[in-house]
C-alpha positions in Angstrom: -16.0 -5.9 -54.4 -19.0 -6.6 -52.1 -17.0 -9.3 -50.4 -14.2 -6.8 -49.6 -16.8 -4.4 -48.2 -18.4 -7.1 -46.1 -15.0 -8.3 -44.8 -14.0 -4.7 -44.0 -17.2 -4.1 -42.2 -16.8 -7.3 -40.2 -13.3 -6.4 -39.1 -14.3 -2.8 -38.2 -17.2 -4.2 -36.2 -15.0 -6.6 -34.3 -12.6 -3.8 -33.5 -15.4 -1.6 -32.2 -16.7 -4.5 -30.0 -13.2 -5.2 -28.7 -12.6 -1.5 -27.9 -16.0 -1.1 -26.2 -15.3 -4.2 -24.1 -11.8 -3.2 -23.2 -13.0 0.3 -22.3 -14.9 -1.2 -19.4 -13.1 -2.5 -16.4 -12.2 -6.1 -17.0 -13.4 -8.1 -14.0 -12.2 -11.7 -14.7 -9.0 -13.4 -15.8 -8.1 -16.9 -16.9 -4.6 -18.1 -17.6 -1.5 -20.1 -16.8 0.4 -20.2 -13.6 4.0 -21.3 -13.8 5.8 -22.3 -10.6 4.6 -24.4 -7.7 2.0 -25.4 -8.5 1.9 -25.1 -12.3 -1.7 -25.0 -13.6 -4.8 -23.0 -14.5 -5.5 -19.8 -12.7 -8.9 -18.1 -12.6 -9.3 -14.7 -10.9 -12.4 -12.6 -10.3 -12.1 -8.9 -9.4 -14.7 -7.7 -6.8 -15.8 -4.3 -5.7 -13.5 -2.4 -3.4 -10.1 -3.5 -4.8 -10.6 -7.1 -3.7 -10.4 -10.3 -5.7 -10.8 -14.0 -5.4 -8.5 -16.5 -7.1 -8.7 -20.3 -7.7 -5.9 -22.5 -9.1 -5.9 -26.1 -10.2 -2.5 -27.5 -10.9 0.3 -30.0 -10.2 4.0 -29.8 -9.5 7.2 -31.4 -10.7 7.9 -34.9 -9.6 11.4 -33.8 -8.4 10.2 -31.0 -6.2 10.1 -31.3 -2.4 12.5 -34.2 -2.2 13.6 -33.4 1.4 9.9 -33.0 2.4 9.0 -36.5 1.3 12.1 -38.0 2.8 11.2 -36.3 6.2 7.7 -37.7 5.8 9.1 -41.2 5.5 11.2 -40.9 8.6 8.4 -39.4 10.6 5.8 -42.1 9.9 5.2 -44.9 12.4 4.5 -47.4 9.5 8.1 -47.2 8.5 9.7 -47.6 12.0 12.7 -49.9 11.8 13.1 -49.3 8.0 15.7 -47.3 6.2 14.8 -44.8 3.5 16.5 -45.4 0.1 14.5 -43.3 -2.4 11.1 -42.1 -3.5 9.1 -41.4 -6.6 6.2 -39.0 -6.7 3.7 -40.5 -9.1 1.5 -37.4 -9.2 0.5 -34.3 -7.3 -2.9 -32.5 -7.4 -2.9 -29.0 -5.9 -5.9 -26.7 -5.3 -5.7 -23.1 -4.1 -8.4 -20.7 -3.1 -7.5 -17.1 -2.1 -9.1 -13.8 -1.1 -6.8 -10.9 -2.1 -6.6 -7.1 -1.5 -5.1 -5.0 -4.3 -3.2 -1.7 -3.9 -1.8 0.6 -6.6 1.9 0.3 -6.9 3.6 3.7 -6.5 5.1 3.9 -10.0 4.3 5.9 -13.1 3.7 3.2 -15.7 1.4 2.6 -18.6 -1.5 0.3 -17.7 -2.3 -1.0 -14.2 0.4 -2.0 -11.7 -0.8 -3.3 -8.4 0.7 -5.1 -5.5 -1.6 -7.5 -3.6 -1.7 -9.6 -0.5 -4.2 -11.9 1.0 -5.1 -15.2 2.7 -6.3 -18.5 1.4 -6.0 -22.2 1.7 -4.1 -24.9 -0.2 -4.9 -28.6 -0.6 -2.4 -31.0 -2.0 -2.8 -34.7 -2.8 0.2 -36.7 -3.8 0.9 -40.4 -4.5 4.4 -41.3 -3.4 6.2 -44.6 -3.9 9.0 -45.2 -1.3 11.9 -47.6 -1.7 13.5 -48.8 1.6 15.4 -51.6 3.1 15.8 -53.3 6.5 18.0 -55.9 8.1 15.8 -58.7 6.7 14.8 -57.1 3.3 17.3 -55.9 0.7 14.9 -53.6 -1.0 11.1 -53.2 -0.9 8.5 -50.6 -2.1 5.5 -49.1 -0.6 3.0 -46.6 -1.9 1.5 -43.8 0.3 -1.1 -41.2 -0.4 0.1 -37.9 1.1 -2.5 -35.2 1.9 -1.5 -31.7 2.9 -3.9 -28.9 3.9 -3.5 -25.6 5.5 -3.9 -21.8 5.4 -1.7 -19.8 3.0 -0.5 -16.1 3.1 0.2 -14.5 -0.3 2.1 -11.5 -1.5 2.4 -10.5 -5.2 2.6 -8.0 -8.0 0.2 -7.8 -11.0 0.5 -5.8 -14.2 -2.3 -5.2 -16.7 -1.3 -3.9 -20.2 -2.9 -0.6 -21.1 -4.2 -1.6 -24.6 -4.4 -5.3 -24.4 -6.5 -7.6 -22.1 -3.4 -9.3 -20.8 -2.4 -9.5 -17.1 1.0 -10.7 -15.8 1.7 -11.6 -12.2 4.5 -12.7 -9.9 3.9 -13.9 -6.3 5.2 -15.8 -3.3 3.2 -17.6 -0.6 3.7 -19.4 2.7 1.7 -22.4 3.6 1.2 -23.5 7.2 0.2 -27.1 7.3 -2.5 -28.4 9.6 -2.8 -31.7 7.8 -0.6 -33.9 7.8 2.3 -32.1 9.4 0.9 -29.5 11.8 3.0 -26.3 12.1 5.2 -27.3 9.1 5.7 -24.2 6.9 6.3 -24.5 3.1 7.4 -21.7 0.7 6.0 -21.4 -2.8 6.5 -19.0 -5.7 5.1 -18.5 -9.2 4.7 -16.2 -12.2 1.9 -16.3 -14.7 -0.3 -14.6 -17.3 -4.0 -14.4 -17.7 -6.4 -13.2 -20.4 -8.7 -10.6 -18.9 -12.4 -10.3 -19.9 -15.8 -9.2 -18.6 -18.6 -11.6 -17.5 -21.5 -11.8 -19.9 
């Protein structure tokens, strides 16, 4: 019987701690971003309806095929060669953003915001090209592709009323300054984060 009382007291204690914690404004979130890139997303909410977000991720090997084909055709090292195919071995993507939140004009349970902001994106890819020329039937060459530039973001975020779960959906536009200046690329993602307070 004492064990039952102890277990009940433990469960009640955890419930009270959870309710007390959730009653405060949750100021951080950690979760999964699904899209381009797909990876881990961390968000910190700052005073004044602002936030910062950082993402570490990757992307599908089959994404951006036209982009990498255009890259091959634009590089001096491949002058006189004809593109055949490519294989993206890996992509590492890093994003950092500063965001401004605004309440969405809708009567819903929980918190529903739309947000916009500016940030930067860095992408590192290893690409193996297959090509041919008049003297060579087929040959391979591996290139490291680096992309860097500012990014504009627009999204929607929903925090459940009784659970520390935040879902989001967003689109962004990257303007490259390295390695293809003035090349614009569109990205989109959805995701979910677990919200919590800093200790």
